[in-house]
C-alpha positions in Angstrom: 80.9 93.9 140.2 81.2 97.5 139.1 80.8 97.2 135.4 78.9 99.7 133.2 79.6 102.8 135.3 81.6 106.0 134.8 84.6 105.0 136.9 87.8 106.7 135.9 91.4 106.8 136.9 93.7 103.9 137.6 92.8 100.5 139.1 93.7 100.5 142.8 96.4 97.8 143.4 94.9 97.3 146.9 92.1 95.3 145.3 94.5 92.4 145.1 94.4 92.1 148.9 90.7 91.3 149.0 89.5 87.7 148.8 87.4 88.2 145.7 86.1 85.4 143.5 85.1 87.9 140.8 86.4 91.3 139.9 84.4 92.9 137.2 85.4 96.5 136.3 84.4 96.3 132.6 82.7 99.0 130.6 84.1 102.0 132.5 86.6 104.7 131.8 89.6 103.3 133.7 93.0 104.2 132.4 96.7 103.5 133.2 98.3 100.1 133.5 97.0 96.8 134.9 98.3 96.5 138.4 100.9 93.7 138.6 99.6 93.0 142.2 96.5 91.4 140.7 98.8 88.4 140.0 98.8 87.7 143.8 95.1 87.8 144.1 92.8 84.7 144.6 90.5 85.9 141.8 88.8 83.3 139.7 87.3 85.7 137.1 89.0 89.0 136.2 87.1 91.2 133.7 88.8 94.6 132.8 87.3 94.8 129.2 86.1 98.0 127.5 88.2 100.5 129.4 91.2 102.7 128.4 93.9 100.6 130.0 97.3 100.9 128.3 100.8 99.5 128.5 101.8 95.8 128.5 100.0 92.9 130.1 101.9 92.3 133.3 103.5 88.8 133.4 102.6 88.6 137.1 99.0 87.7 136.0 100.5 84.3 135.2 100.8 83.8 139.0 97.0 84.0 139.5 96.7 80.2 139.5 93.0 80.1 140.3 91.9 82.2 137.3 89.2 80.6 135.2 88.5 83.6 133.0 90.6 86.6 132.0 89.0 89.3 129.8 91.1 92.3 128.7 89.3 93.0 125.4 88.7 96.5 124.0 91.5 98.4 125.7 94.7 100.1 124.5 97.1 97.4 125.6 100.3 97.1 123.7 103.5 95.0 123.5 103.8 91.2 123.5 101.7 88.6 125.2 103.7 87.4 128.2 104.6 83.7 128.1 103.7 83.5 131.8 100.0 83.4 130.8 100.6 79.8 129.7 100.9 78.9 133.4 97.2 79.5 133.9 96.3 75.9 133.5 92.7 76.3 134.9 91.9 79.0 132.4 88.6 78.3 130.5 88.4 81.8 128.8 91.0 84.2 127.5 90.0 87.4 125.6 92.7 89.8 124.4 91.1 91.1 121.2 90.6 94.7 120.1 93.9 96.0 121.5 97.2 96.8 119.9 99.2 93.8 121.1 102.0 92.7 118.8 104.5 90.1 118.1 104.7 86.3 118.2 102.1 84.6 120.4 104.1 82.7 123.0 103.9 78.9 122.3 103.4 78.4 126.1 99.7 79.3 125.5 99.3 75.8 123.9 99.4 74.6 127.6 96.0 76.1 128.2 94.2 72.8 127.8 91.1 73.9 129.6 90.2 76.7 127.2 86.7 76.1 125.9 85.3 76.3 122.4 84.3 79.9 121.7 86.0 81.2 124.8 89.2 82.8 123.4 89.5 85.9 121.3 92.7 87.3 119.8 91.2 89.3 116.9 92.2 92.8 115.8 95.8 93.0 117.1 99.2 92.6 115.5 99.8 89.0 116.5 101.1 86.0 114.7 102.3 82.4 115.2 104.2 79.8 113.3 103.6 77.2 116.0 101.2 74.5 114.7 100.1 73.1 118.1 99.3 76.6 119.3 97.4 77.5 116.2 95.3 74.4 116.6 94.4 75.4 120.2 93.6 79.0 119.1 91.5 77.9 116.2 89.6 75.4 118.2 88.7 78.0 121.0 88.4 81.2 119.0 85.1 83.2 119.1 83.9 85.2 116.2 85.8 83.7 113.3 89.3 83.4 111.9 91.5 85.4 114.3 94.5 85.4 111.9 92.5 87.2 109.2 92.2 90.3 111.3 95.9 90.7 112.3 98.0 93.7 111.3 101.2 91.8 110.7 104.3 92.7 108.8 104.3 91.9 105.1 106.4 89.0 103.8 108.7 88.5 100.8 110.2 92.0 101.1 112.7 92.7 98.3 114.6 95.7 96.9 115.3 96.7 93.3 117.8 99.5 92.8 116.7 102.2 90.3 118.7 104.8 88.5 119.8 107.9 90.4 119.0 108.1 94.1 116.1 105.6 94.3 115.2 102.0 95.1 111.9 100.2 94.7 110.8 98.2 97.8 108.3 95.4 97.1 106.4 92.9 99.3 103.5 90.5 99.5 100.4 92.3 100.9 98.8 90.9 104.1 95.4 89.2 104.4 93.9 92.0 106.5 93.3 94.8 104.0 90.1 96.4 105.4 89.6 99.6 107.4 92.3 101.7 106.0 96.0 102.0 106.7 99.1 101.2 104.7 102.6 99.9 104.7 105.3 102.0 106.3 108.7 101.8 104.6 111.8 102.7 106.7 115.5 102.5 106.2 118.8 102.7 108.2 122.5 102.8 107.5 123.2 100.3 110.3 122.0 96.8 110.8 119.0 96.7 113.2 118.3 100.4 113.0 117.4 102.9 114.3 115.2 103.3 111.2 114.0 106.4 109.5 110.5 106.4 108.1 110.4 107.3 104.4 106.7 107.0 103.7 103.5 105.1 103.9 101.4 103.6 101.1 97.8 104.8 100.6 96.3 101.4 101.5 97.1 97.9 102.5 96.5 96.5 99.0 99.7 98.2 97.8 102.7 95.9 97.0 105.5 98.4 96.4 106.9 101.9 97.2 109.7 103.8 95.6 112.2 105.3 98.1 114.1 108.3 96.9 116.7 110.7 98.2 119.3 108.0 99.0 123.1 108.6 98.9 124.7 106.9 95.8 127.0 104.1 96.7 125.8 103.8 100.3 124.4 100.6 101.9 120.9 100.7 103.4 118.9 98.3 105.5 115.2 98.4 104.7 112.2 97.2 106.7 108.4 97.4 106.2 105.6 97.6 108.8 101.8 97.5 108.4 99.5 100.0 109.9 95.7 99.8 110.4 93.7 102.9 111.2 91.1 103.0 114.0 87.7 101.6 112.9 84.4 100.4 114.2 85.9 97.2 115.6 89.1 98.7 117.1 89.6 102.3 118.3 93.4 101.9 118.2 95.9 102.6 115.5 97.6 99.2 115.2 101.2 98.9 113.9 102.9 95.7 113.2 106.5 94.8 114.0 109.2 95.1 111.4 109.5 92.8 108.5 112.7 90.9 107.9 115.5 93.4 107.2 116.6 93.6 103.5 119.9 94.9 102.3 120.0 97.6 99.6 123.0 99.2 98.0 122.2 102.3 96.1 123.8 102.6 92.6 126.6 105.1 92.4 125.7 108.3 90.7 128.6 108.2 88.3 127.4 104.9 86.9 123.9 106.3 86.4 125.4 109.4 84.7 127.4 107.2 82.3 124.3 105.1 81.5 122.3 108.2 80.7 125.1 109.6 78.5 125.4 106.3 76.5 121.6 106.2 76.0 121.7 109.7 74.7 124.7 109.1 72.3 123.7 105.7 70.8 121.0 107.0 68.4 123.5 109.4 66.8 126.1 106.6 66.5 123.6 104.4 64.6 122.8 107.2 62.2 126.5 107.4 61.2 126.3 103.8 60.0 
Protein backbone atom coordinates (compact mmCIF):
# COMPACT_ATOMS: atom_id res chain seq x y z
CA UNK A 1 0.00 0.00 0.00
CA UNK A 2 1.56 3.26 -1.20
CA UNK A 3 -1.51 5.48 -1.39
CA UNK A 4 -1.57 9.16 -0.49
CA UNK A 5 2.03 10.02 -1.33
CA UNK A 6 3.65 12.14 -4.03
CA UNK A 7 4.72 9.30 -6.29
CA UNK A 8 5.11 10.38 -9.92
CA UNK A 9 6.02 8.86 -13.24
CA UNK A 10 4.65 5.65 -14.71
CA UNK A 11 3.65 2.43 -12.95
CA UNK A 12 6.50 -0.12 -13.18
CA UNK A 13 5.26 -3.20 -15.10
CA UNK A 14 7.63 -5.29 -12.96
CA UNK A 15 5.09 -5.05 -10.14
CA UNK A 16 3.09 -7.72 -11.98
CA UNK A 17 5.84 -10.23 -11.15
CA UNK A 18 5.26 -9.92 -7.42
CA UNK A 19 2.85 -12.16 -5.52
CA UNK A 20 0.70 -9.32 -4.19
CA UNK A 21 -2.78 -9.74 -2.77
CA UNK A 22 -3.23 -5.95 -2.79
CA UNK A 23 -1.69 -3.20 -4.89
CA UNK A 24 -2.84 0.25 -3.74
CA UNK A 25 -1.23 3.19 -5.57
CA UNK A 26 -4.19 5.54 -5.21
CA UNK A 27 -4.01 9.29 -4.50
CA UNK A 28 -0.59 9.89 -6.04
CA UNK A 29 0.65 11.73 -9.14
CA UNK A 30 1.23 8.69 -11.33
CA UNK A 31 0.88 9.23 -15.08
CA UNK A 32 1.10 7.31 -18.34
CA UNK A 33 -0.83 4.18 -19.21
CA UNK A 34 -1.89 1.25 -17.05
CA UNK A 35 0.63 -1.56 -17.66
CA UNK A 36 -0.99 -4.43 -19.50
CA UNK A 37 1.32 -6.77 -17.57
CA UNK A 38 -0.91 -6.31 -14.52
CA UNK A 39 -3.33 -8.70 -16.20
CA UNK A 40 -0.86 -11.49 -15.47
CA UNK A 41 -0.63 -10.68 -11.77
CA UNK A 42 -2.26 -12.66 -8.97
CA UNK A 43 -3.67 -9.46 -7.45
CA UNK A 44 -6.99 -9.65 -5.64
CA UNK A 45 -7.45 -5.89 -5.21
CA UNK A 46 -6.06 -3.26 -7.58
CA UNK A 47 -6.56 0.42 -6.68
CA UNK A 48 -5.09 3.01 -9.06
CA UNK A 49 -7.67 5.72 -8.38
CA UNK A 50 -6.98 9.46 -8.12
CA UNK A 51 -3.89 9.66 -10.27
CA UNK A 52 -3.15 11.07 -13.73
CA UNK A 53 -3.29 7.81 -15.65
CA UNK A 54 -4.30 8.18 -19.29
CA UNK A 55 -5.03 6.10 -22.37
CA UNK A 56 -7.38 3.12 -22.61
CA UNK A 57 -8.08 0.45 -20.02
CA UNK A 58 -5.93 -2.50 -21.15
CA UNK A 59 -8.10 -5.51 -22.05
CA UNK A 60 -5.40 -7.70 -20.47
CA UNK A 61 -6.86 -6.78 -17.06
CA UNK A 62 -9.61 -9.26 -17.93
CA UNK A 63 -7.03 -12.02 -17.46
CA UNK A 64 -6.57 -11.21 -13.77
CA UNK A 65 -9.04 -13.88 -12.73
CA UNK A 66 -8.46 -13.46 -8.98
CA UNK A 67 -9.47 -9.80 -8.93
CA UNK A 68 -12.14 -9.00 -6.35
CA UNK A 69 -11.96 -5.19 -6.66
CA UNK A 70 -10.79 -2.89 -9.46
CA UNK A 71 -10.75 0.85 -8.80
CA UNK A 72 -9.69 3.20 -11.63
CA UNK A 73 -11.72 6.25 -10.61
CA UNK A 74 -10.64 9.85 -11.01
CA UNK A 75 -8.01 9.52 -13.71
CA UNK A 76 -7.78 10.63 -17.35
CA UNK A 77 -8.64 7.29 -18.94
CA UNK A 78 -10.27 7.40 -22.37
CA UNK A 79 -11.67 5.09 -25.03
CA UNK A 80 -14.12 2.25 -24.64
CA UNK A 81 -14.45 -0.17 -21.74
CA UNK A 82 -12.91 -3.47 -22.92
CA UNK A 83 -15.39 -6.38 -23.09
CA UNK A 84 -12.70 -8.57 -21.49
CA UNK A 85 -13.55 -7.07 -18.09
CA UNK A 86 -16.69 -9.21 -18.23
CA UNK A 87 -14.45 -12.24 -17.61
CA UNK A 88 -13.69 -11.10 -14.05
CA UNK A 89 -16.37 -13.35 -12.58
CA UNK A 90 -15.15 -12.91 -8.98
CA UNK A 91 -15.27 -9.11 -9.15
CA UNK A 92 -17.24 -7.62 -6.24
CA UNK A 93 -16.34 -3.97 -6.94
CA UNK A 94 -15.73 -2.04 -10.17
CA UNK A 95 -15.19 1.74 -10.15
CA UNK A 96 -14.52 3.54 -13.46
CA UNK A 97 -16.12 6.91 -12.74
CA UNK A 98 -14.70 10.42 -13.19
CA UNK A 99 -12.71 9.68 -16.34
CA UNK A 100 -13.44 10.35 -20.00
CA UNK A 101 -14.38 6.84 -21.06
CA UNK A 102 -16.79 6.76 -23.98
CA UNK A 103 -19.01 4.55 -26.07
CA UNK A 104 -21.33 1.65 -25.46
CA UNK A 105 -20.72 -0.26 -22.23
CA UNK A 106 -20.00 -3.85 -23.33
CA UNK A 107 -22.92 -6.19 -22.55
CA UNK A 108 -20.34 -8.70 -21.27
CA UNK A 109 -20.29 -6.73 -18.00
CA UNK A 110 -23.69 -8.25 -17.22
CA UNK A 111 -21.69 -11.43 -16.46
CA UNK A 112 -20.30 -9.80 -13.30
CA UNK A 113 -22.79 -11.52 -11.03
CA UNK A 114 -20.66 -11.00 -7.91
CA UNK A 115 -20.82 -7.19 -8.03
CA UNK A 116 -22.23 -6.00 -4.74
CA UNK A 117 -24.76 -3.26 -4.13
CA UNK A 118 -23.05 0.12 -3.99
CA UNK A 119 -19.76 -1.30 -5.28
CA UNK A 120 -19.81 -0.13 -8.90
CA UNK A 121 -19.39 3.42 -10.18
CA UNK A 122 -19.65 4.57 -13.81
CA UNK A 123 -20.58 8.23 -13.29
CA UNK A 124 -19.14 11.24 -15.13
CA UNK A 125 -18.00 9.66 -18.38
CA UNK A 126 -19.42 9.47 -21.91
CA UNK A 127 -20.92 5.98 -21.57
CA UNK A 128 -24.27 4.53 -22.61
CA UNK A 129 -26.11 1.24 -22.93
CA UNK A 130 -29.23 -0.04 -24.66
CA UNK A 131 -28.91 -3.48 -23.06
CA UNK A 132 -31.64 -4.07 -20.46
CA UNK A 133 -29.94 -6.91 -18.50
CA UNK A 134 -26.75 -4.85 -18.24
CA UNK A 135 -28.66 -1.76 -17.15
CA UNK A 136 -30.32 -3.79 -14.41
CA UNK A 137 -26.90 -4.95 -13.13
CA UNK A 138 -25.45 -1.44 -13.18
CA UNK A 139 -28.46 0.15 -11.51
CA UNK A 140 -28.49 -2.48 -8.78
CA UNK A 141 -24.80 -2.02 -7.92
CA UNK A 142 -24.18 1.67 -8.66
CA UNK A 143 -22.92 3.88 -5.85
CA UNK A 144 -23.87 7.53 -5.62
CA UNK A 145 -27.09 7.69 -7.60
CA UNK A 146 -28.23 7.44 -11.21
CA UNK A 147 -25.12 6.81 -13.33
CA UNK A 148 -26.89 7.54 -16.63
CA UNK A 149 -27.86 11.04 -15.48
CA UNK A 150 -24.19 12.13 -15.47
CA UNK A 151 -23.09 10.86 -18.88
CA UNK A 152 -21.93 13.16 -21.68
CA UNK A 153 -23.61 11.26 -24.50
CA UNK A 154 -24.41 12.25 -28.07
CA UNK A 155 -27.80 13.93 -28.58
CA UNK A 156 -30.63 12.04 -30.27
CA UNK A 157 -33.19 12.95 -32.95
CA UNK A 158 -30.70 14.95 -35.01
CA UNK A 159 -32.32 16.54 -38.07
CA UNK A 160 -31.41 19.09 -40.72
CA UNK A 161 -33.56 21.85 -42.21
CA UNK A 162 -32.13 23.60 -45.31
CA UNK A 163 -32.32 27.38 -45.18
CA UNK A 164 -32.00 29.97 -47.93
CA UNK A 165 -28.52 30.75 -49.21
CA UNK A 166 -25.58 28.82 -47.82
CA UNK A 167 -27.07 27.68 -44.49
CA UNK A 168 -28.75 24.73 -42.79
CA UNK A 169 -30.34 24.48 -39.37
CA UNK A 170 -29.25 21.43 -37.36
CA UNK A 171 -31.63 20.40 -34.55
CA UNK A 172 -31.57 17.68 -31.85
CA UNK A 173 -33.00 16.63 -28.50
CA UNK A 174 -30.78 17.85 -25.61
CA UNK A 175 -29.26 15.24 -23.28
CA UNK A 176 -30.18 14.74 -19.61
CA UNK A 177 -26.81 15.87 -18.23
CA UNK A 178 -26.93 19.65 -18.72
CA UNK A 179 -24.90 20.80 -15.69
CA UNK A 180 -21.33 22.12 -15.40
CA UNK A 181 -21.00 23.90 -18.73
CA UNK A 182 -20.17 22.66 -22.17
CA UNK A 183 -22.19 22.50 -25.36
CA UNK A 184 -22.98 20.64 -28.56
CA UNK A 185 -20.32 20.42 -31.28
CA UNK A 186 -21.75 20.40 -34.82
CA UNK A 187 -19.50 19.00 -37.55
CA UNK A 188 -19.95 18.14 -41.22
CA UNK A 189 -18.25 16.23 -44.00
CA UNK A 190 -18.65 15.83 -47.75
CA UNK A 191 -18.07 12.07 -47.43
CA UNK A 192 -19.99 9.38 -45.55
CA UNK A 193 -18.29 8.66 -42.23
CA UNK A 194 -16.02 11.72 -42.31
CA UNK A 195 -13.48 13.02 -41.68
CA UNK A 196 -15.59 15.76 -40.16
CA UNK A 197 -14.94 19.48 -39.94
CA UNK A 198 -16.07 21.23 -36.76
CA UNK A 199 -18.31 24.19 -37.54
CA UNK A 200 -19.10 25.42 -34.04
CA UNK A 201 -20.26 24.70 -30.50
CA UNK A 202 -23.39 25.90 -28.71
CA UNK A 203 -23.06 28.05 -25.59
CA UNK A 204 -24.51 25.36 -23.29
CA UNK A 205 -26.07 21.89 -23.18
CA UNK A 206 -29.62 23.23 -23.04
CA UNK A 207 -29.45 24.32 -26.69
CA UNK A 208 -31.41 22.31 -29.25
CA UNK A 209 -30.22 23.79 -32.56
CA UNK A 210 -27.38 25.53 -34.38
CA UNK A 211 -27.34 27.18 -37.81
CA UNK A 212 -24.42 26.12 -40.00
CA UNK A 213 -23.38 28.65 -42.67
CA UNK A 214 -20.80 28.91 -45.42
CA UNK A 215 -21.83 25.73 -47.23
CA UNK A 216 -21.52 25.27 -50.99
CA UNK A 217 -24.91 25.43 -52.76
CA UNK A 218 -26.05 22.19 -54.33
CA UNK A 219 -23.50 20.09 -52.45
CA UNK A 220 -24.29 17.10 -50.23
CA UNK A 221 -23.12 17.15 -46.60
CA UNK A 222 -23.12 14.62 -43.78
CA UNK A 223 -23.77 16.17 -40.38
CA UNK A 224 -23.02 14.83 -36.89
CA UNK A 225 -23.34 16.28 -33.38
CA UNK A 226 -21.26 15.61 -30.25
CA UNK A 227 -21.75 16.72 -26.66
CA UNK A 228 -18.94 18.30 -24.64
CA UNK A 229 -18.76 18.86 -20.88
CA UNK A 230 -16.19 21.20 -19.37
CA UNK A 231 -14.07 20.23 -16.33
CA UNK A 232 -15.87 20.72 -13.03
CA UNK A 233 -15.66 19.85 -9.35
CA UNK A 234 -16.63 16.23 -9.96
CA UNK A 235 -14.44 15.58 -13.01
CA UNK A 236 -11.27 17.45 -13.94
CA UNK A 237 -11.45 16.18 -17.55
CA UNK A 238 -13.03 17.69 -20.63
CA UNK A 239 -15.43 14.92 -21.69
CA UNK A 240 -16.58 14.61 -25.32
CA UNK A 241 -19.15 12.10 -26.49
CA UNK A 242 -19.03 10.00 -29.61
CA UNK A 243 -20.77 11.20 -32.75
CA UNK A 244 -24.53 11.18 -33.13
CA UNK A 245 -26.14 9.31 -35.98
CA UNK A 246 -25.01 10.85 -39.26
CA UNK A 247 -27.66 12.96 -41.02
CA UNK A 248 -27.73 13.77 -44.73
CA UNK A 249 -28.09 17.42 -45.77
CA UNK A 250 -28.24 18.80 -49.32
CA UNK A 251 -27.72 22.53 -49.47
CA UNK A 252 -30.14 24.48 -51.67
CA UNK A 253 -28.68 25.70 -54.93
CA UNK A 254 -27.94 29.38 -54.92
CA UNK A 255 -29.82 30.05 -58.18
CA UNK A 256 -33.06 28.74 -56.60
CA UNK A 257 -32.52 30.99 -53.63
CA UNK A 258 -31.90 33.96 -55.93
CA UNK A 259 -35.09 33.30 -57.89
CA UNK A 260 -37.07 33.03 -54.65
CA UNK A 261 -35.71 36.36 -53.48
CA UNK A 262 -36.53 38.00 -56.82
CA UNK A 263 -40.09 36.69 -56.82
CA UNK A 264 -40.62 37.89 -53.24
CA UNK A 265 -39.39 41.34 -54.30
CA UNK A 266 -41.56 41.58 -57.46
CA UNK A 267 -44.86 40.19 -56.13
CA UNK A 268 -45.94 43.36 -54.23
CA UNK A 269 -45.61 45.42 -57.41
CA UNK A 270 -47.62 42.88 -59.42
CA UNK A 271 -50.48 43.03 -56.92
CA UNK A 272 -50.54 46.82 -57.10
CA UNK A 273 -51.12 46.65 -60.88
CA UNK A 274 -54.38 44.76 -60.26
